[in-house]
C-alpha positions in Angstrom: 0.0 0.0 0.0 1.6 3.3 -1.1 1.4 6.7 0.7 -1.6 7.8 -1.4 -3.8 4.9 -0.1 -2.7 4.8 3.5 -5.7 5.1 6.0 -4.2 8.3 7.5 -4.1 9.8 4.0 -7.8 9.3 3.4 -8.9 10.3 6.9 -11.3 7.2 7.0 -11.4 4.5 9.6 -8.7 1.9 8.9 -11.0 -1.1 8.6 -13.5 0.7 6.3 -10.6 2.1 4.2 -9.2 -1.4 3.7 -12.6 -2.8 2.6 -13.0 0.0 0.0 -9.4 -0.6 -1.3 -10.1 -4.4 -1.5 -13.4 -3.8 -3.5 -12.0 -1.1 -5.9 -8.7 -2.8 -6.4 -5.2 -1.4 -5.7 -4.6 1.7 -7.8 -8.3 2.7 -8.0 -8.6 4.4 -4.6 -6.5 7.4 -3.6 -6.4 10.3 -1.2 -8.3 13.3 -2.6 -6.3 16.4 -3.6 -7.3 20.0 -3.8 -8.3 19.4 -7.5 -11.0 17.0 -6.2 -12.8 19.7 -4.2 -16.5 20.0 -4.9 -17.8 23.6 -4.8 -15.5 24.4 -1.9 -15.9 21.1 0.0 -12.8 18.9 0.3 -13.4 15.1 0.2 -11.0 12.7 1.7 -10.9 9.8 -0.8 -11.5 9.2 -4.5 -12.7 5.7 -5.5 -13.1 4.3 -9.0 -15.0 1.0 -8.9 -14.7 -1.4 -11.9 -18.2 -2.8 -11.8 -21.7 -1.8 -10.9 -21.7 -4.3 -8.0 -18.5 -2.9 -6.6 -19.8 0.6 -6.8 -23.0 -0.4 -5.0 -21.1 -2.2 -2.2 -18.8 0.7 -1.7 -21.8 3.0 -1.5 -23.4 0.7 1.1 -20.3 0.7 3.3 -20.1 4.5 3.1 -23.8 4.9 3.9 -23.5 2.6 7.0 -20.4 4.6 8.1 -22.2 7.9 7.8 -19.9 9.2 5.0 -21.1 11.9 2.6 -20.7 10.5 -1.0 -20.3 12.7 -4.1 -20.9 10.8 -7.4 -18.6 12.0 -10.2 -18.2 11.3 -13.9 -15.6 13.4 -15.7 -16.3 16.4 -13.4 -17.3 18.8 -16.2 -20.4 20.0 -14.2 -19.3 19.2 -10.7 -19.6 22.8 -9.7 -23.3 23.0 -10.6 -25.7 23.3 -7.7 -25.0 24.4 -4.1 -21.9 23.5 -2.2 -22.3 20.2 -0.4 -22.8 20.5 3.4 -19.9 18.0 3.7 -17.9 15.6 1.5 -16.1 12.5 2.5 -15.7 10.3 -0.6 -15.9 10.8 -4.3 -17.4 7.8 -6.0 -16.3 7.9 -9.6 -17.9 6.1 -12.6 -14.8 6.6 -14.7 -14.4 2.8 -15.3 -18.0 2.1 -16.2 -17.5 2.9 -19.8 -18.9 -0.2 -21.6 -21.5 0.1 -24.4 -23.4 -3.1 -23.3 -25.8 -3.5 -26.1 -26.6 -1.5 -29.2 -29.9 -3.0 -30.5 -29.7 -1.1 -33.7 -32.7 -2.8 -35.2 -34.8 -1.6 -32.2 -33.1 1.8 -32.1 -32.0 1.4 -28.4 -28.7 1.3 -26.6 -27.6 0.3 -23.1 -24.5 2.0 -21.9 -22.4 2.5 -18.8 -22.6 5.7 -16.9 -18.9 6.5 -17.3 -19.0 6.4 -21.2 -18.5 9.8 -22.7 -21.2 11.1 -25.0 -18.7 11.5 -27.9 -17.6 7.8 -27.6 -21.2 6.7 -27.5 -22.1 8.7 -30.6 -19.1 7.3 -32.5 -20.3 3.8 -31.6 -23.9 4.5 -32.7 -22.7 6.1 -35.9 -21.3 2.8 -37.1 -24.9 1.8 -37.7 -26.1 5.2 -38.9 -27.7 6.1 -35.6 -27.3 8.7 -32.8 -28.5 9.8 -29.4 -30.3 13.0 -30.4 -28.7 15.1 -27.7 -26.4 18.0 -27.7 -24.9 18.5 -24.1 -22.0 20.7 -23.2 -18.5 19.3 -23.8 -19.5 15.9 -25.3 -15.9 14.8 -25.6 -15.6 14.8 -21.8 -19.2 14.7 -20.4 -20.3 11.3 -19.3 -23.7 9.6 -19.7 -24.3 9.6 -15.9 -23.3 13.2 -15.5 -25.4 14.4 -18.4 -28.4 12.6 -16.9 -27.8 13.8 -13.4 -27.6 17.4 -14.5 -30.4 17.1 -17.2 -28.1 18.8 -19.7 -29.6 19.2 -23.1 -29.4 21.9 -25.8 -31.2 23.1 -28.8 -32.0 19.6 -30.2 -34.6 19.3 -27.5 -37.0 21.2 -29.7 -37.3 18.4 -32.2 -36.4 15.3 -30.2 -37.6 16.1 -26.7 -35.8 16.4 -23.4 -33.6 13.7 -21.8 -36.7 12.4 -20.0 -38.1 11.6 -23.4 -34.9 9.9 -24.6 -34.1 7.7 -21.6 -36.2 4.5 -21.4 -34.2 2.6 -18.7 -31.7 3.1 -16.0 -29.8 1.2 -13.3 -28.9 3.0 -10.1 -27.0 2.1 -7.0 -29.0 3.1 -3.9 -27.3 4.0 -0.6 -28.4 0.6 1.0 -26.4 -1.2 -1.7 -29.4 -2.2 -3.9 -28.9 -2.1 -7.7 -32.3 -0.9 -8.8 -33.5 -0.9 -12.4 -36.5 0.3 -14.4 -37.0 -0.3 -18.1 -34.6 -2.2 -20.3 -33.0 -5.3 -18.7 -34.2 -5.6 -15.1 -31.8 -6.3 -12.2 -34.4 -5.4 -9.6 -37.5 -3.3 -9.9 -38.5 -0.7 -7.4 -42.3 -0.6 -7.6 -44.0 2.7 -7.8 -41.1 4.8 -9.1 -40.3 5.7 -12.7 -36.6 5.6 -12.1 -35.4 6.9 -15.5 -37.4 10.1 -15.1 -36.8 10.4 -11.4 -33.0 10.4 -11.5 -32.8 12.7 -14.6 -31.9 16.1 -13.2 -31.7 14.9 -9.6 -28.0 15.8 -9.4 -27.1 12.4 -8.0 -29.0 12.9 -4.8 -31.2 9.8 -5.0 -28.8 7.2 -6.3 -25.6 6.7 -8.4 -26.5 6.1 -12.0 -24.5 3.1 -13.3 -26.0 2.5 -16.7 -28.8 3.9 -18.9 -30.9 2.7 -21.8 -31.8 5.3 -24.5 -34.1 5.4 -27.5 -32.1 6.4 -30.7 -32.7 8.3 -33.9 -31.2 7.8 -37.4 -28.3 10.1 -38.4 -29.6 12.7 -40.9 -28.6 12.3 -44.5 -27.9 16.0 -45.0 -28.0 19.2 -43.0 -28.4 22.9 -43.7 -28.2 25.7 -41.2 -28.9 29.4 -41.5 -28.5 32.5 -39.3 -31.1 35.3 -39.4 -30.4 38.8 -38.1 -32.9 41.2 -36.6 -32.8 44.8 -35.4 -34.0 44.1 -31.8 -35.6 41.6 -29.5 -39.1 42.3 -30.6 -38.4 41.7 -34.2 -36.5 38.5 -33.3 -39.4 37.2 -31.2 -41.8 37.9 -34.1 -39.6 35.8 -36.4 -39.2 32.9 -33.9 -42.9 32.7 -33.3 -43.5 32.8 -37.1 -41.2 29.9 -37.6 -42.8 28.0 -34.8 -46.3 28.6 -36.3 -45.2 27.7 -39.8 -44.9 24.2 -41.5 -41.1 24.3 -41.4 -39.6 21.0 -40.1 -36.7 22.5 -38.3 -34.5 20.5 -36.0 -33.4 23.4 -33.8 -33.9 27.1 -33.3 -31.8 29.3 -31.1 -31.3 33.0 -30.7 -28.2 35.0 -29.6 -28.5 38.3 -27.7 -25.8 40.5 -26.1 -25.1 44.0 -24.9 -23.0 44.8 -28.0 -24.5 43.0 -31.0 -27.8 42.8 -32.8 -29.9 39.6 -32.2 -29.2 36.6 -34.4 -31.2 33.3 -34.7 -29.8 30.0 -35.9 -32.0 27.4 -37.5 -31.1 23.9 -38.5 -32.8 21.6 -41.1 -32.1 17.9 -41.6 -33.3 15.5 -44.4 -32.9 14.8 -48.1 -31.4 17.4 -50.4 -34.8 17.9 -52.1 -36.5 18.4 -48.7 -33.8 20.8 -47.5 -34.1 22.9 -50.7 -37.9 23.2 -50.1 -37.3 24.1 -46.5 -34.8 26.8 -47.4 -37.2 28.3 -50.0 -39.9 28.5 -47.4 -37.6 30.0 -44.8 -36.4 32.8 -47.1 -40.1 33.7 -47.8 -40.8 33.7 -44.1 -37.8 35.9 -43.4 -38.0 38.2 -46.4 -37.5 41.3 -44.4 -34.5 40.0 -42.4 -30.9 39.3 -43.3 -30.3 35.6 -43.8 -27.0 33.7 -44.3 -25.5 30.3 -43.9 -24.7 29.7 -40.2 -21.1 29.8 -39.1 -19.3 26.9 -37.5 -19.4 28.7 -34.1 -23.2 28.1 -34.1 -22.6 24.6 -32.8 -20.4 25.7 -29.9 -22.4 28.9 -28.9 -23.4 27.5 -25.5 -19.8 26.4 -24.7 -18.5 29.8 -25.6 -20.7 31.3 -22.8 -18.6 29.2 -20.5 -15.2 30.7 -21.6 -13.6 32.4 -18.6 -11.0 35.0 -18.3 -9.3 36.9 -15.4 -10.6 40.3 -16.6 -14.0 40.1 -14.8 -16.0 37.9 -12.4 -18.6 35.8 -14.3 -21.9 34.3 -13.4 -23.8 31.8 -15.7 -27.5 31.0 -15.2 -30.1 28.8 -16.9 -33.4 30.6 -17.3 -36.8 29.4 -18.2 -39.5 31.7 -19.7 -42.6 31.5 -21.8 -41.6 31.7 -25.5 -44.0 34.6 -25.9 -42.0 36.5 -23.3 -38.7 36.4 -25.2 -38.5 40.1 -26.1 -39.8 41.2 -22.7 -37.2 39.0 -20.9 -34.3 40.3 -23.0 -35.3 43.9 -22.3 -35.5 42.9 -18.6 -32.0 41.5 -18.7 -30.7 44.6 -20.5 -32.2 46.9 -17.9 -31.0 45.0 -14.9 -27.5 44.6 -16.4 -27.3 48.3 -17.1 -28.4 49.2 -13.5 -25.6 47.1 -12.1 -23.0 48.0 -14.8 -22.7 44.4 -16.1 -21.8 43.0 -19.4 -24.2 40.2 -20.7 -24.8 37.6 -23.3 -27.7 35.2 -23.7 -28.5 32.1 -25.8 -32.2 31.3 -25.9 -33.9 28.3 -27.4 -37.4 28.3 -29.0 -38.6 26.1 -26.1 -38.2 29.0 -23.7 -35.1 27.6 -22.0 -31.9 29.5 -22.3 -28.6 30.6 -20.8 -27.4 33.9 -19.5 -23.8 35.1 -18.9 -23.2 38.2 -16.7 -19.8 39.8 -16.1 -18.9 42.4 -13.6 -18.2 42.9 -9.9 -19.1 40.0 -7.6 -21.6 41.9 -5.4 -23.3 43.4 -8.4 -23.7 39.9 -10.0 -25.5 38.7 -6.9 -27.9 41.6 -6.8 -28.6 41.3 -10.5 -29.3 37.6 -10.3 -31.6 38.1 -7.2 -33.6 40.8 -9.0 -33.8 38.9 -12.2 -34.9 35.7 -10.4 -37.7 37.5 -8.7 -38.9 39.1 -11.9 -38.8 35.8 -13.8 -40.6 33.8 -11.1 -43.3 36.5 -11.1 -43.9 35.7 -14.8 -43.9 31.9 -14.2 -40.3 31.4 -15.2 -37.2 30.5 -13.2 -33.4 31.1 -12.9 -30.8 28.6 -11.8 -27.3 29.8 -11.2 -24.9 27.2 -12.4 -21.7 29.2 -12.0 -20.9 31.9 -9.5 -17.5 33.4 -8.8 -15.9 32.6 -5.4 -16.0 36.2 -4.4 -19.7 36.5 -4.9 -21.8 36.7 -1.7 -23.9 33.6 -0.8 -26.6 32.9 -3.4 -28.8 29.8 -3.6 -28.3 28.1 -6.9 -31.9 26.9 -7.4 -34.4 29.4 -6.1 -38.0 28.5 -5.1 -39.1 24.9 -5.8 -42.7 25.8 -5.0 -45.3 23.1 -4.1 -43.0 20.3 -5.4 -40.5 20.6 -2.6 -42.4 18.4 0.0 -42.8 15.6 -2.5 -39.1 15.9 -3.5 -38.1 15.7 0.1 -40.3 12.6 0.6 -38.7 10.8 -2.3 -35.2 11.7 -1.0 -36.2 10.3 2.5 -37.4 7.1 0.9 -34.4 6.4 -1.3 -31.6 8.1 0.8 -32.8 8.4 4.4 -29.3 9.1 5.8 -28.7 11.9 3.3 -25.6 10.2 2.1 -25.6 11.4 -1.5 -24.6 14.9 -2.4 -26.0 16.4 0.8 -27.3 19.9 0.5 -26.5 20.3 -3.2 -30.0 20.2 -4.7 -33.2 22.2 -4.4 -34.3 23.1 -0.9 -31.0 21.8 0.6 -31.8 18.2 -0.4 
């Protein structure tokens, strides 16, 4: 046993530490470093089990010992949510990367939680298929992490949200149970739709070990265009016109910022003849606007919002609005940003979901987010702060959960009564 795996290095009880080492295998458990910190909380140990059964057993031991367990994939979204109240052990899915079964004739796939989205897509593409999902950083983001954070982009407009794409899941519960719903059953948990329940739960109910998805064919051809408008009102009018038309678009997203005019990107997929017909109809619909072929940066627009520099503090939030309130919301953002002397950019999808980036002084960022959240909630919308600078005063990531909170707490109590998994990170301190 080397220095990195000594009991005193991990801070865990010697007997428990040895059991975890034995389960994970030598070389797959190590003392956590500063780089493993989770939103300011420093864990003691990082463990990478090689099988679902090993992961479930390590989780059971940790639960019995009263440890706080933080599930982790590649860590691309580990900062999302509130800071955990405490963190003892990081339980990594990095070794659960297998694509178990690609039933290409049935358009389904069963895949380990640690598999990256890019690797999964490359495997599916061999049979002309895809998971119709566009999360952040697909080359690094894992299946389990994307599900836990419910991360989807503009393709949601055509293919639905993650809850529409996932048809089965296996999760490790804190008591060591491997529970499954849909797909190939290990053990059913009666009364719960596990795939939908764990999607977006931030790993607070169980650790996802594998998932089963419905698939879609790869498109034969693609064409994308960018349409410019003079202001938010004109852009909203165009977006609503597209939505009310017979255009069969795959995604529709709009860019706004404090220093450029609004631009909307639209994507079509299909045969060449079909794409030509769609383009003709689009040009008629946008006759008064400037239209051009979309640039390659269209596909990384959301990732560009997450590019950081040392020049200013930055906050990034996910917002939800009624599509009919697009122009009103952009004017609201503009007004609040100006009041607090902040720079801003926003990427909004036709579904009413979108992302907002604010730059400026840390205190001003908090005040602006608080004001904006109140305004949006008053209109039936929401604001979730997924990135806040360290210097920013305390600010709850999630906001008001409304009438759903008692039910969410009841489910948490049922599946994780000791509050072992990601304590305090989710809505209402769950």
